[in-house]
N, C-alpha and C positions, 0 to 999 in steps of 0.2 A: 245860583247858586241852581237854577233850573238848567239852565242851559250845559249848563259842567254835569248835570246827571244826565240830560239829554245825551250830549257828547260818549261819556261812558257806555251805553248803552248802543249807541251806533257802532262804537267800537268794538263793544262784547258778539256782536253780530258779523261786523266785517272778518276781526281774526280767523274765522275758522275757516273764509271762504278764500283767504288771502294766503291764509298755508293748504287749501287744498289746491289752489292753483298754481304755488309753488312746488308742490310733489306732482301736481298732470308736467309743469314746465322742466324740470328736471327727468322727468320720460323722454322728451322727446327733444331735450339740449344732452341728452347721452349719446355719446363718440367714441369710436376708434381711440385710445389711447386716455379712455378714461376708465377712472376704478368706481366698480358698483359696488356698493355693501349693502350689508340687510339693514333698511331702517326702520324706524326715521331716525333723523340724527341726534347724538346724545345717549347712543346707547352703549356695549361692550366692543359693539362689530365696529361702530365708528372710530371708539377710541383703540382699539386695535390700530385700523387703517391710519389712522393721525402718528402712530407713532413707527407703524413700516413705512409710509410713504408721506407725510406730512398733510399741510390742509390742501394740497393742491390735487386738482381734478377728480375731489370724490362725490361720488352722485349717489344719494342713499335712493333706496328702491325697495319696493314691496318684495316678497322671495320671487313670487310669477312674474315679476318685472326683473327680476334680476337675471334670474336663468332666461329667461328667454331672448334678453340683452345681449347676456352672453353668448348663445348658443346664433345668434342672429351675427353677431360682430358688429353690435352697436356699441359696443364697451369693449374693451383690450382686457381687464384682468375684472375679476369678480370676488368678494369674501364672505365667508360663509363661515358662522360656528359651527363642529361636525362632532367633537367629543367631550365630555368634561371628567374632571375625575369621580364628581359626584353621581350623574347618572349616566353614564357610559355613552352612548349613540343619544343624537341633536334630532328633532324631528326634521331638521333640512340634510340629513346626512343620507338616507334615503331617494332622497328627490335628485339629487347629486349623480349619486349613483344610476341611475333612472335613465340621465342624458347618452345623448348616442354619441357624445364625441365628447371629450372630459380631459382636460391637461392638468395636472396638478404641479402646481411650481412654487408652491412652496407653503409652507407653516408657520403658524406663530403661536404657542403655547404662553396662558399668562394667567399668574394669579391674581384674581378681583379683590378689588377692594370696595366697601358701599359706602358711600353718604346718605345721609336724612334731607332731602331737600323738600321747600315748601316757598308758599309763596313770600315776598316782604313783607314784614308785619307779620307775618305765626309767629307762636310761640309753642314750645315742647308743649305744655299744658291745655293748647288751644286746637292740637292733636285728633281729633278722632276718627279718622280714616286713613291707611296707608299701603300705595300702590305701587304693584311690583311683581316682578318675573317670580314666577314659582321655587325656580331654583334659586334666587336672590335671597326669597320668605327662608328658605334653608340654613343658609347661614347667618343670619340675622337672627334667626329662630330665637339664642340665646337673649339675646337684647331688647328684643323687642320683648319678650315675654315678661324683662325684669321690670323694663319702663315703659310700657302701653299693652299691658296684660287686657286691656279693656276696649283695645282699641281693632277696628274691624280691620281687615287684610283681604287687600279686594286683588286679583290677578290679573296683569294684563300680559301683551304679548312679546314688552319689551322693557328694557328700562327707559328709551326714551320715549317709548308711547306713555310709559308714566308719567314722565315728567309731566311729557307735555299736557298731557289731561289736566294735570296740577295747576300746571301754567296757563292753563283756558278755563278754571272753578271759578266761580263766582265768588263761593266762602275761603273763607281764613282757614277751615279744619281737614284739610287735605297736606299730605304728602308723600315722595316718593322716595324710593331706596334705590341706589345705581349710581354709575359713575359721577364726581364732580364736573365734570364737563357738562352735563345737565342743564347746572344752576347758570354758564355763562350763556349757553344757547338759547334757555328760554328764560331767561331774566329771572332765576330763584335763588333764593340764598342756602346755601349748607347750615343747618341746624348741627348737626354731630355726622364729626367723619369717623372712620375707621370702626365702625357699630358692625364690621364681623367676626363672630369668634368662633365659629365651626359650627361643620364641618367645612376647612377652606376649599373652594373649589379651583381648580386650572383649566381652564378651558382652552381649547386646540381650534385655530383658524385653518383654517385652506383657504390658500389665493387661487384661484382656476386660471388660467392662461389659455396662449397658443403653444408656443415654444417652450421646453424646458429649457431650463436654466445649462451652463456648464455640467461636469461630472467635476464631485470635490471629494475629498480622501476619507470626509464623512455624511454620508448619502442613507437617506432613507427612501424606497420605491413601494410605491403601493400597486394594489394588485387585488383583482377583481375577479372569483372563480364563482359558479354556479356546480353544483356537483351533489347528489343523493346523499344522503343518512352512509348507505353500504358501501362508497368510494371514499368518503373522507377520511379514512385511516390512511390508507395508500396513496392520498395526494400529499398529506402532511409527513410523511415518508418518501415521498418524492423531492422535498425541500433538502431533509435531513441528506440523502442521498447526494444530492447535488454539490452540498455545503452551503446550502444557504440559510441565513441567518432567520425566524421568524421574531421578530421584536411581539406585536401584537396581530389581534384576530379578532373579529368581528362578527356575529352572526346576524345575518340580516334576513326576512323573506323572501323566498323565491315567485310566494304568488302564483305557484300551478299547482302542488300537490306538499304535503303535510311532512314525508320522507327527504323533501327537496330544500337546499337552501343557498342563500348565497352569503358568501365570505369574503367582507373586506379584511383581504390578508398585508400586510406590512414587514416587509422586512430591510436589513441594513445593506447598504450597498447601491448602486446604482443598474439602473435596469441595460449597462453598454457593459456589467463586467460581466467575465465570460462565462462564471457559474452562473447567472441570471439568466443571462442570454439561452445557453444551452437548456437550460430548466423551460423556458420559454417557448424554446423550439419543439419540446415532446410533449408541451402541452397548447395547443393551439388556443384553447378556448380559454387559457386566463388570459386576461385580458390586463395592461400595465396601466394605471390609469397617470402614469407620471414619477418621477424622481426628482428629488430638492434635498436640500442640504438637512439634516439631519439637526434638529434644535432642542432634544432631549432623547 
């Protein structure tokens, strides 16, 4: 028994080191042709990439590593969540818009569904702390309020990070909320599935690449414009005058003045269509970020 206890202690020390080394290897192994996603594994972005691309050539990276690898060409594509139906723009949108060269080649919307994950042997009555992304807590709040009104709720950077923390915990009193894929990746059990009760969140991911896909008959184009408040009305009027349909507008800080903002303007159609080409020709300060098949 003493030998077994000593083995378990060594294993608990070694596992975090192995995980850290694995993360470093992911970065050095990233190469052109691979698809980088916002890690760690078991996140919703991981789930989205599995549905988009399958399990091959996926590389989990931190935000800084992911954007750097994309810009330097170490990876062929990068996938990050940019907007949600609950909170609007995500914290990852502005860093993407700040990149000097970026090309959006696809979008992927998905309604999220959550499972309660815990180490093997954990019972519902054992759970004293639940870890999850803040947006996830908004979705499962009705269920948590009913099932676990006294349980501590701890924010995590992502669903994958929450599952990873539960897997690395010593006690059987922690659980995470996230996609069920986290159970298979980190050796956890799903105690309850489908615990989201609303408001239901739809997240949209962008896939960043190098070359735009061929035009289709149902495309979307993302544009970035930096404009003063006084000139915003005339800018928007130029879209209507050109016959270009605006789908969504996200206001972002220009970080230069209070009366100046950046706007992510998304329009129907491909940037190669005549109406949009003429509009962009008259407004060289509007930056085209990419055209891609419209998914919603």
